[in-house]
C-alpha positions as CSV (number, residue, x, y, z in Angstrom):
1,M,-11.4,-4.5,29.1
2,N,-12.2,-0.7,29.8
3,Y,-11.1,2.1,27.4
4,S,-8.2,3.0,29.7
5,S,-6.8,-0.5,29.4
6,I,-7.4,-0.5,25.6
7,Y,-5.5,2.8,25.3
8,R,-2.6,1.3,27.3
9,E,-2.4,-1.7,25.0
10,L,-2.5,0.6,22.0
11,R,0.3,2.7,23.3
12,K,2.5,-0.3,24.1
13,G,1.7,-1.8,20.7
14,K,2.8,1.5,19.0
15,K,6.1,1.2,21.0
16,Q,5.5,4.7,22.6
17,T,6.5,5.6,26.1
18,I,4.3,7.8,28.3
19,E,6.9,10.5,28.0
20,E,6.7,10.3,24.1
21,V,2.9,10.5,24.2
22,S,3.0,13.5,26.5
23,R,5.5,15.2,24.2
24,A,3.3,14.5,21.2
25,T,0.4,16.3,22.8
26,G,2.7,19.4,23.3
27,Y,2.7,18.5,27.1
28,R,-1.0,19.5,27.2
29,V,-1.5,16.1,28.8
30,S,1.1,15.4,31.6
31,K,2.9,12.1,32.1
32,S,1.3,11.8,35.6
33,F,-2.2,12.2,34.1
34,I,-1.5,9.6,31.4
35,S,-0.2,7.1,34.0
36,K,-3.3,7.6,36.2
37,F,-5.6,7.4,33.2
38,E,-4.1,4.1,32.0
39,R,-4.5,2.6,35.5
40,N,-8.2,3.8,35.4
41,E,-7.5,6.1,38.4
42,S,-8.6,9.2,36.6
43,D,-11.4,10.1,34.1
44,V,-10.5,11.7,30.9
45,S,-12.3,14.6,29.0
46,F,-13.1,14.2,25.4
47,S,-10.6,16.8,24.3
48,R,-7.8,15.1,26.3
49,L,-8.8,11.7,24.8
50,C,-8.5,13.2,21.3
51,L,-5.1,14.5,22.1
52,L,-4.0,11.1,23.5
53,L,-5.3,9.3,20.4
54,D,-3.7,11.7,18.1
55,A,-0.4,11.1,19.8
56,L,-0.7,7.5,18.8
57,N,-2.1,8.2,15.3
58,I,-5.2,6.3,16.2
59,S,-8.3,7.8,14.8
60,L,-11.5,8.2,16.8
61,N,-13.1,5.9,14.2
62,E,-10.8,3.1,15.1
63,F,-10.9,3.7,18.9
64,S,-14.7,4.0,18.8
65,F,-14.9,0.8,16.8
66,L,-13.4,-1.0,19.7
67,L,-16.0,0.6,21.9
68,D,-18.8,0.2,19.5
69,D,-19.2,4.0,19.2
70,S,-19.8,6.6,16.4
71,H,-17.3,7.5,13.6
72,V,-15.6,10.8,12.4
73,K,-13.2,11.7,9.7
74,D,-9.5,10.9,10.4
75,D,-6.6,13.4,10.4
76,I,-4.5,11.1,8.1
77,D,-7.4,11.1,5.6
78,I,-7.4,14.9,5.5
79,F,-3.7,15.1,5.1
80,L,-3.8,12.5,2.3
81,E,-6.5,14.5,0.5
82,Q,-4.3,17.6,0.6
83,V,-1.2,15.8,-0.8
84,S,-3.3,13.9,-3.4
85,S,-5.0,17.1,-4.6
86,S,-1.5,18.8,-5.1
87,Y,-0.2,15.7,-6.9
88,Y,-3.2,15.4,-9.4
89,K,-2.9,19.1,-10.1
90,K,0.9,18.5,-10.8
91,D,1.6,21.2,-8.2
92,G,5.2,20.2,-7.3
93,N,5.8,23.5,-5.4
94,K,2.8,22.8,-3.1
95,L,4.0,19.3,-2.4
96,Q,7.5,20.6,-1.6
97,E,6.0,23.2,0.7
98,I,4.1,20.4,2.6
99,V,7.3,18.3,2.8
100,E,9.3,21.2,4.2
101,R,6.5,22.2,6.6
102,E,6.3,18.7,8.1
103,R,10.1,18.3,8.3
104,Q,10.2,21.7,10.2
105,E,7.5,20.5,12.6
106,Y,9.4,17.3,13.3
107,Q,12.6,19.2,13.9
108,T,10.8,21.6,16.2
109,T,8.6,19.2,18.2
110,G,10.4,15.8,17.8
111,V,7.0,14.3,17.1
112,Y,7.5,11.4,14.7
113,D,4.1,11.8,13.0
114,H,5.5,14.8,11.2
115,L,8.5,12.9,10.0
116,Y,6.3,10.1,8.5
117,K,3.9,12.7,6.9
118,S,6.9,14.4,5.4
119,I,8.0,11.1,3.8
120,L,4.5,10.4,2.6
121,A,4.3,13.9,0.9
122,N,7.8,13.4,-0.5
123,V,6.7,10.1,-2.1
124,F,4.1,12.0,-4.2
125,Y,6.7,14.7,-5.0
126,C,9.3,12.1,-6.1
127,D,6.7,10.2,-8.2
128,L,5.7,13.5,-9.9
129,H,9.3,14.3,-10.8
130,Q,10.3,10.6,-11.5
131,I,13.1,10.6,-8.8
132,K,13.8,8.2,-6.0
133,L,13.1,8.5,-2.3
134,S,16.3,8.9,-0.3
135,D,17.8,5.8,1.5
136,N,17.4,7.6,4.9
137,E,13.7,8.1,4.3
138,I,13.2,4.5,3.3
139,K,15.1,3.4,6.4
140,S,13.1,5.6,8.7
141,L,9.9,4.4,7.3
142,S,10.9,0.7,7.3
143,D,12.2,0.9,10.9
144,Y,8.9,2.4,12.1
145,L,6.6,0.0,10.3
146,F,8.6,-3.1,11.3
147,G,8.5,-1.9,14.9
148,V,4.8,-1.5,15.2
149,D,2.8,-4.3,16.8
150,Y,-0.7,-2.9,16.2
151,W,-1.3,-1.7,12.7
152,S,-4.0,0.9,12.4
153,K,-5.4,2.8,9.4
154,Y,-2.5,5.3,9.8
155,E,0.1,2.6,9.1
156,L,-1.9,1.1,6.3
157,I,-2.2,4.5,4.5
158,I,1.5,5.3,5.0
159,L,2.7,2.0,3.6
160,T,0.1,1.8,0.8
161,N,1.1,5.2,-0.6
162,C,4.8,4.7,-0.2
163,M,4.8,1.2,-1.6
164,T,6.0,2.2,-5.2
165,M,9.1,3.8,-3.7
166,L,10.2,0.8,-1.6
167,P,12.7,-1.9,-2.6
168,N,10.7,-5.0,-3.5
169,S,12.1,-7.1,-0.7
170,I,11.0,-4.5,1.9
171,A,7.6,-4.0,0.2
172,V,6.9,-7.8,0.1
173,T,8.1,-8.3,3.7
174,L,6.0,-5.5,5.1
175,T,2.9,-6.6,3.2
176,D,3.4,-10.1,4.5
177,E,3.7,-8.7,8.0
178,L,0.4,-6.9,7.5
179,I,-1.3,-10.0,6.3
180,N,0.0,-12.1,9.2
181,K,-0.6,-9.7,12.1
182,N,-3.2,-7.0,11.3
183,Q,-5.9,-8.4,13.5
184,L,-6.8,-5.5,15.7
185,F,-8.8,-3.6,13.0
186,G,-8.9,-6.3,10.4
187,G,-12.7,-6.5,10.2
188,Y,-13.2,-2.7,9.8
189,D,-14.5,-1.8,6.4
190,E,-12.4,1.3,5.9
191,N,-9.3,-0.7,6.7
192,I,-10.3,-3.5,4.4
193,E,-10.4,-1.0,1.6
194,V,-6.9,0.3,2.5
195,K,-5.6,-3.3,3.0
196,T,-6.7,-4.4,-0.5
197,L,-5.2,-1.3,-2.1
198,L,-1.9,-2.1,-0.3
199,I,-1.9,-5.6,-1.7
200,F,-2.6,-4.3,-5.2
201,N,0.3,-1.8,-4.9
202,T,2.5,-4.7,-3.7
203,M,1.6,-6.7,-6.8
204,I,2.4,-3.7,-9.0
205,N,5.8,-3.4,-7.2
206,C,6.3,-7.1,-7.9
207,I,5.5,-6.6,-11.6
208,N,7.9,-3.6,-11.8
209,N,10.7,-5.8,-10.3
210,N,10.0,-8.9,-12.4
211,K,8.8,-10.9,-9.4
212,M,5.8,-12.4,-11.3
213,Y,6.0,-15.6,-9.2
214,L,4.8,-13.7,-6.1
215,L,1.5,-12.6,-7.6
216,Q,-0.4,-15.9,-6.9
217,K,0.0,-15.7,-3.1
218,Y,-1.5,-12.2,-3.0
219,I,-4.3,-13.3,-5.3
220,N,-5.0,-16.1,-2.8
221,E,-5.1,-13.6,0.1
222,L,-7.6,-11.4,-1.8
223,D,-9.7,-14.5,-2.4
224,K,-9.7,-15.3,1.3
225,M,-11.2,-11.9,2.1
226,N,-14.4,-12.8,0.2
227,L,-15.0,-9.2,-0.9
228,D,-18.7,-8.4,-1.5
229,D,-20.1,-5.9,-4.0
230,R,-19.3,-2.9,-1.6
231,F,-15.7,-3.4,-2.7
232,L,-16.4,-3.4,-6.5
233,L,-13.1,-1.6,-7.3
234,A,-11.2,-4.3,-5.3
235,K,-13.0,-7.1,-7.1
236,I,-12.2,-5.6,-10.5
237,L,-8.5,-5.2,-9.7
238,T,-8.4,-8.7,-8.2
239,K,-9.8,-10.0,-11.5
240,L,-7.1,-8.0,-13.4
241,F,-4.3,-9.5,-11.5
242,K,-5.7,-13.0,-11.9
243,I,-5.7,-12.3,-15.7
244,I,-2.1,-11.1,-15.5
245,D,-1.0,-14.2,-13.5
246,E,-2.6,-16.5,-16.1
247,T,-1.0,-14.7,-18.9
248,N,2.3,-16.1,-17.9
249,I,0.9,-19.5,-19.0
250,K,-1.7,-18.5,-21.7
251,G,0.1,-15.7,-23.5
252,V,-0.4,-12.1,-24.5
253,D,-3.5,-12.8,-26.7
254,F,-5.3,-14.1,-23.6
255,L,-4.4,-10.9,-21.7
256,E,-5.6,-8.6,-24.4
257,S,-8.9,-10.5,-24.8
258,E,-9.7,-10.5,-21.1
259,V,-8.6,-6.9,-20.4
260,N,-10.7,-5.8,-23.4
261,K,-13.7,-7.4,-21.6
262,L,-13.0,-5.5,-18.4
263,T,-12.5,-2.2,-20.1
264,S,-15.6,-2.6,-22.2
265,F,-17.6,-3.0,-19.0
266,L,-15.9,0.0,-17.4
267,N,-16.6,2.0,-20.5
268,Y,-20.3,1.0,-20.3
269,I,-20.7,2.1,-16.7
270,G,-18.6,5.3,-17.3
271,A,-15.7,4.4,-15.0
272,D,-13.2,6.3,-17.0
273,R,-10.5,6.7,-14.3
274,L,-10.7,3.0,-13.4
275,K,-10.4,2.1,-17.1
276,L,-7.3,4.2,-17.3
277,L,-5.9,2.4,-14.2
278,V,-6.6,-1.0,-15.7
279,D,-4.9,0.0,-19.0
280,E,-2.0,1.4,-17.2
281,I,-1.4,-1.7,-15.1
282,S,-1.8,-4.1,-18.0
283,D,0.4,-2.0,-20.3
284,N,3.0,-1.8,-17.5
285,Y,2.9,-5.6,-17.2
286,L,3.4,-6.0,-21.0
287,V,6.5,-3.9,-20.9
288,H,8.0,-6.3,-18.3
289,Y,6.6,-9.4,-20.0
290,S,8.1,-8.6,-23.4
291,G,11.4,-8.0,-21.6
292,N,11.5,-11.6,-20.3
């Protein structure tokens, strides 16, 4: 399969028409050109290819992976860094500014990427101020993710970072969809990292909603991935959720003892932020455990 055919399959998998792709490029790439390109009747310049990939929210990293080519930084990574930076600085005004900017871009251009980015930024804003995401935003996000056949890093990052704001039934169903059908980029290291983080966030969502019985199936999925030492963070968090799952049988003393072993190790290697994360997840579990 040549790269024109690969692009056509990606476009169809993203449920995008040629008209929608052309519009997403600001009509810098015409419908007739896209049609010829997909039929392999016209060569495409690098700049035009970048526009076409951006229109599908497919990074050059992922497209080049299919072609066994080089890698570059993704637009969604850059956007997430901007949003995360504002969140950790507790800069609600900046987050709101990003939300409004993306909403305005969506209203002006009709390009859905701006809608989903506005929702992503608003998730961070809502979390900062301890408020809920609107039902309309949840519906827009769910409709999009359920409708995509080919999940790329873009969809993984959007869902992973919005997971805490989704109703448990939607969060679990979308994660199960991912596990079952994310084959296109499934072996790509960056996406493995995002995929494991998504599963962890789903398990946190389950704990917050007292769905402890669902933890085991996600632990099994993580075990199937056979994560090596490059994914040390994922291995540590997998161990933590195994401890939490066993606590339902062995009791709180077991949890405290095992978590203490983990945090002692993290203290030893100076992983302060990871230690705080482990403490936060285990403490959050204890709140729900004591409520049962």
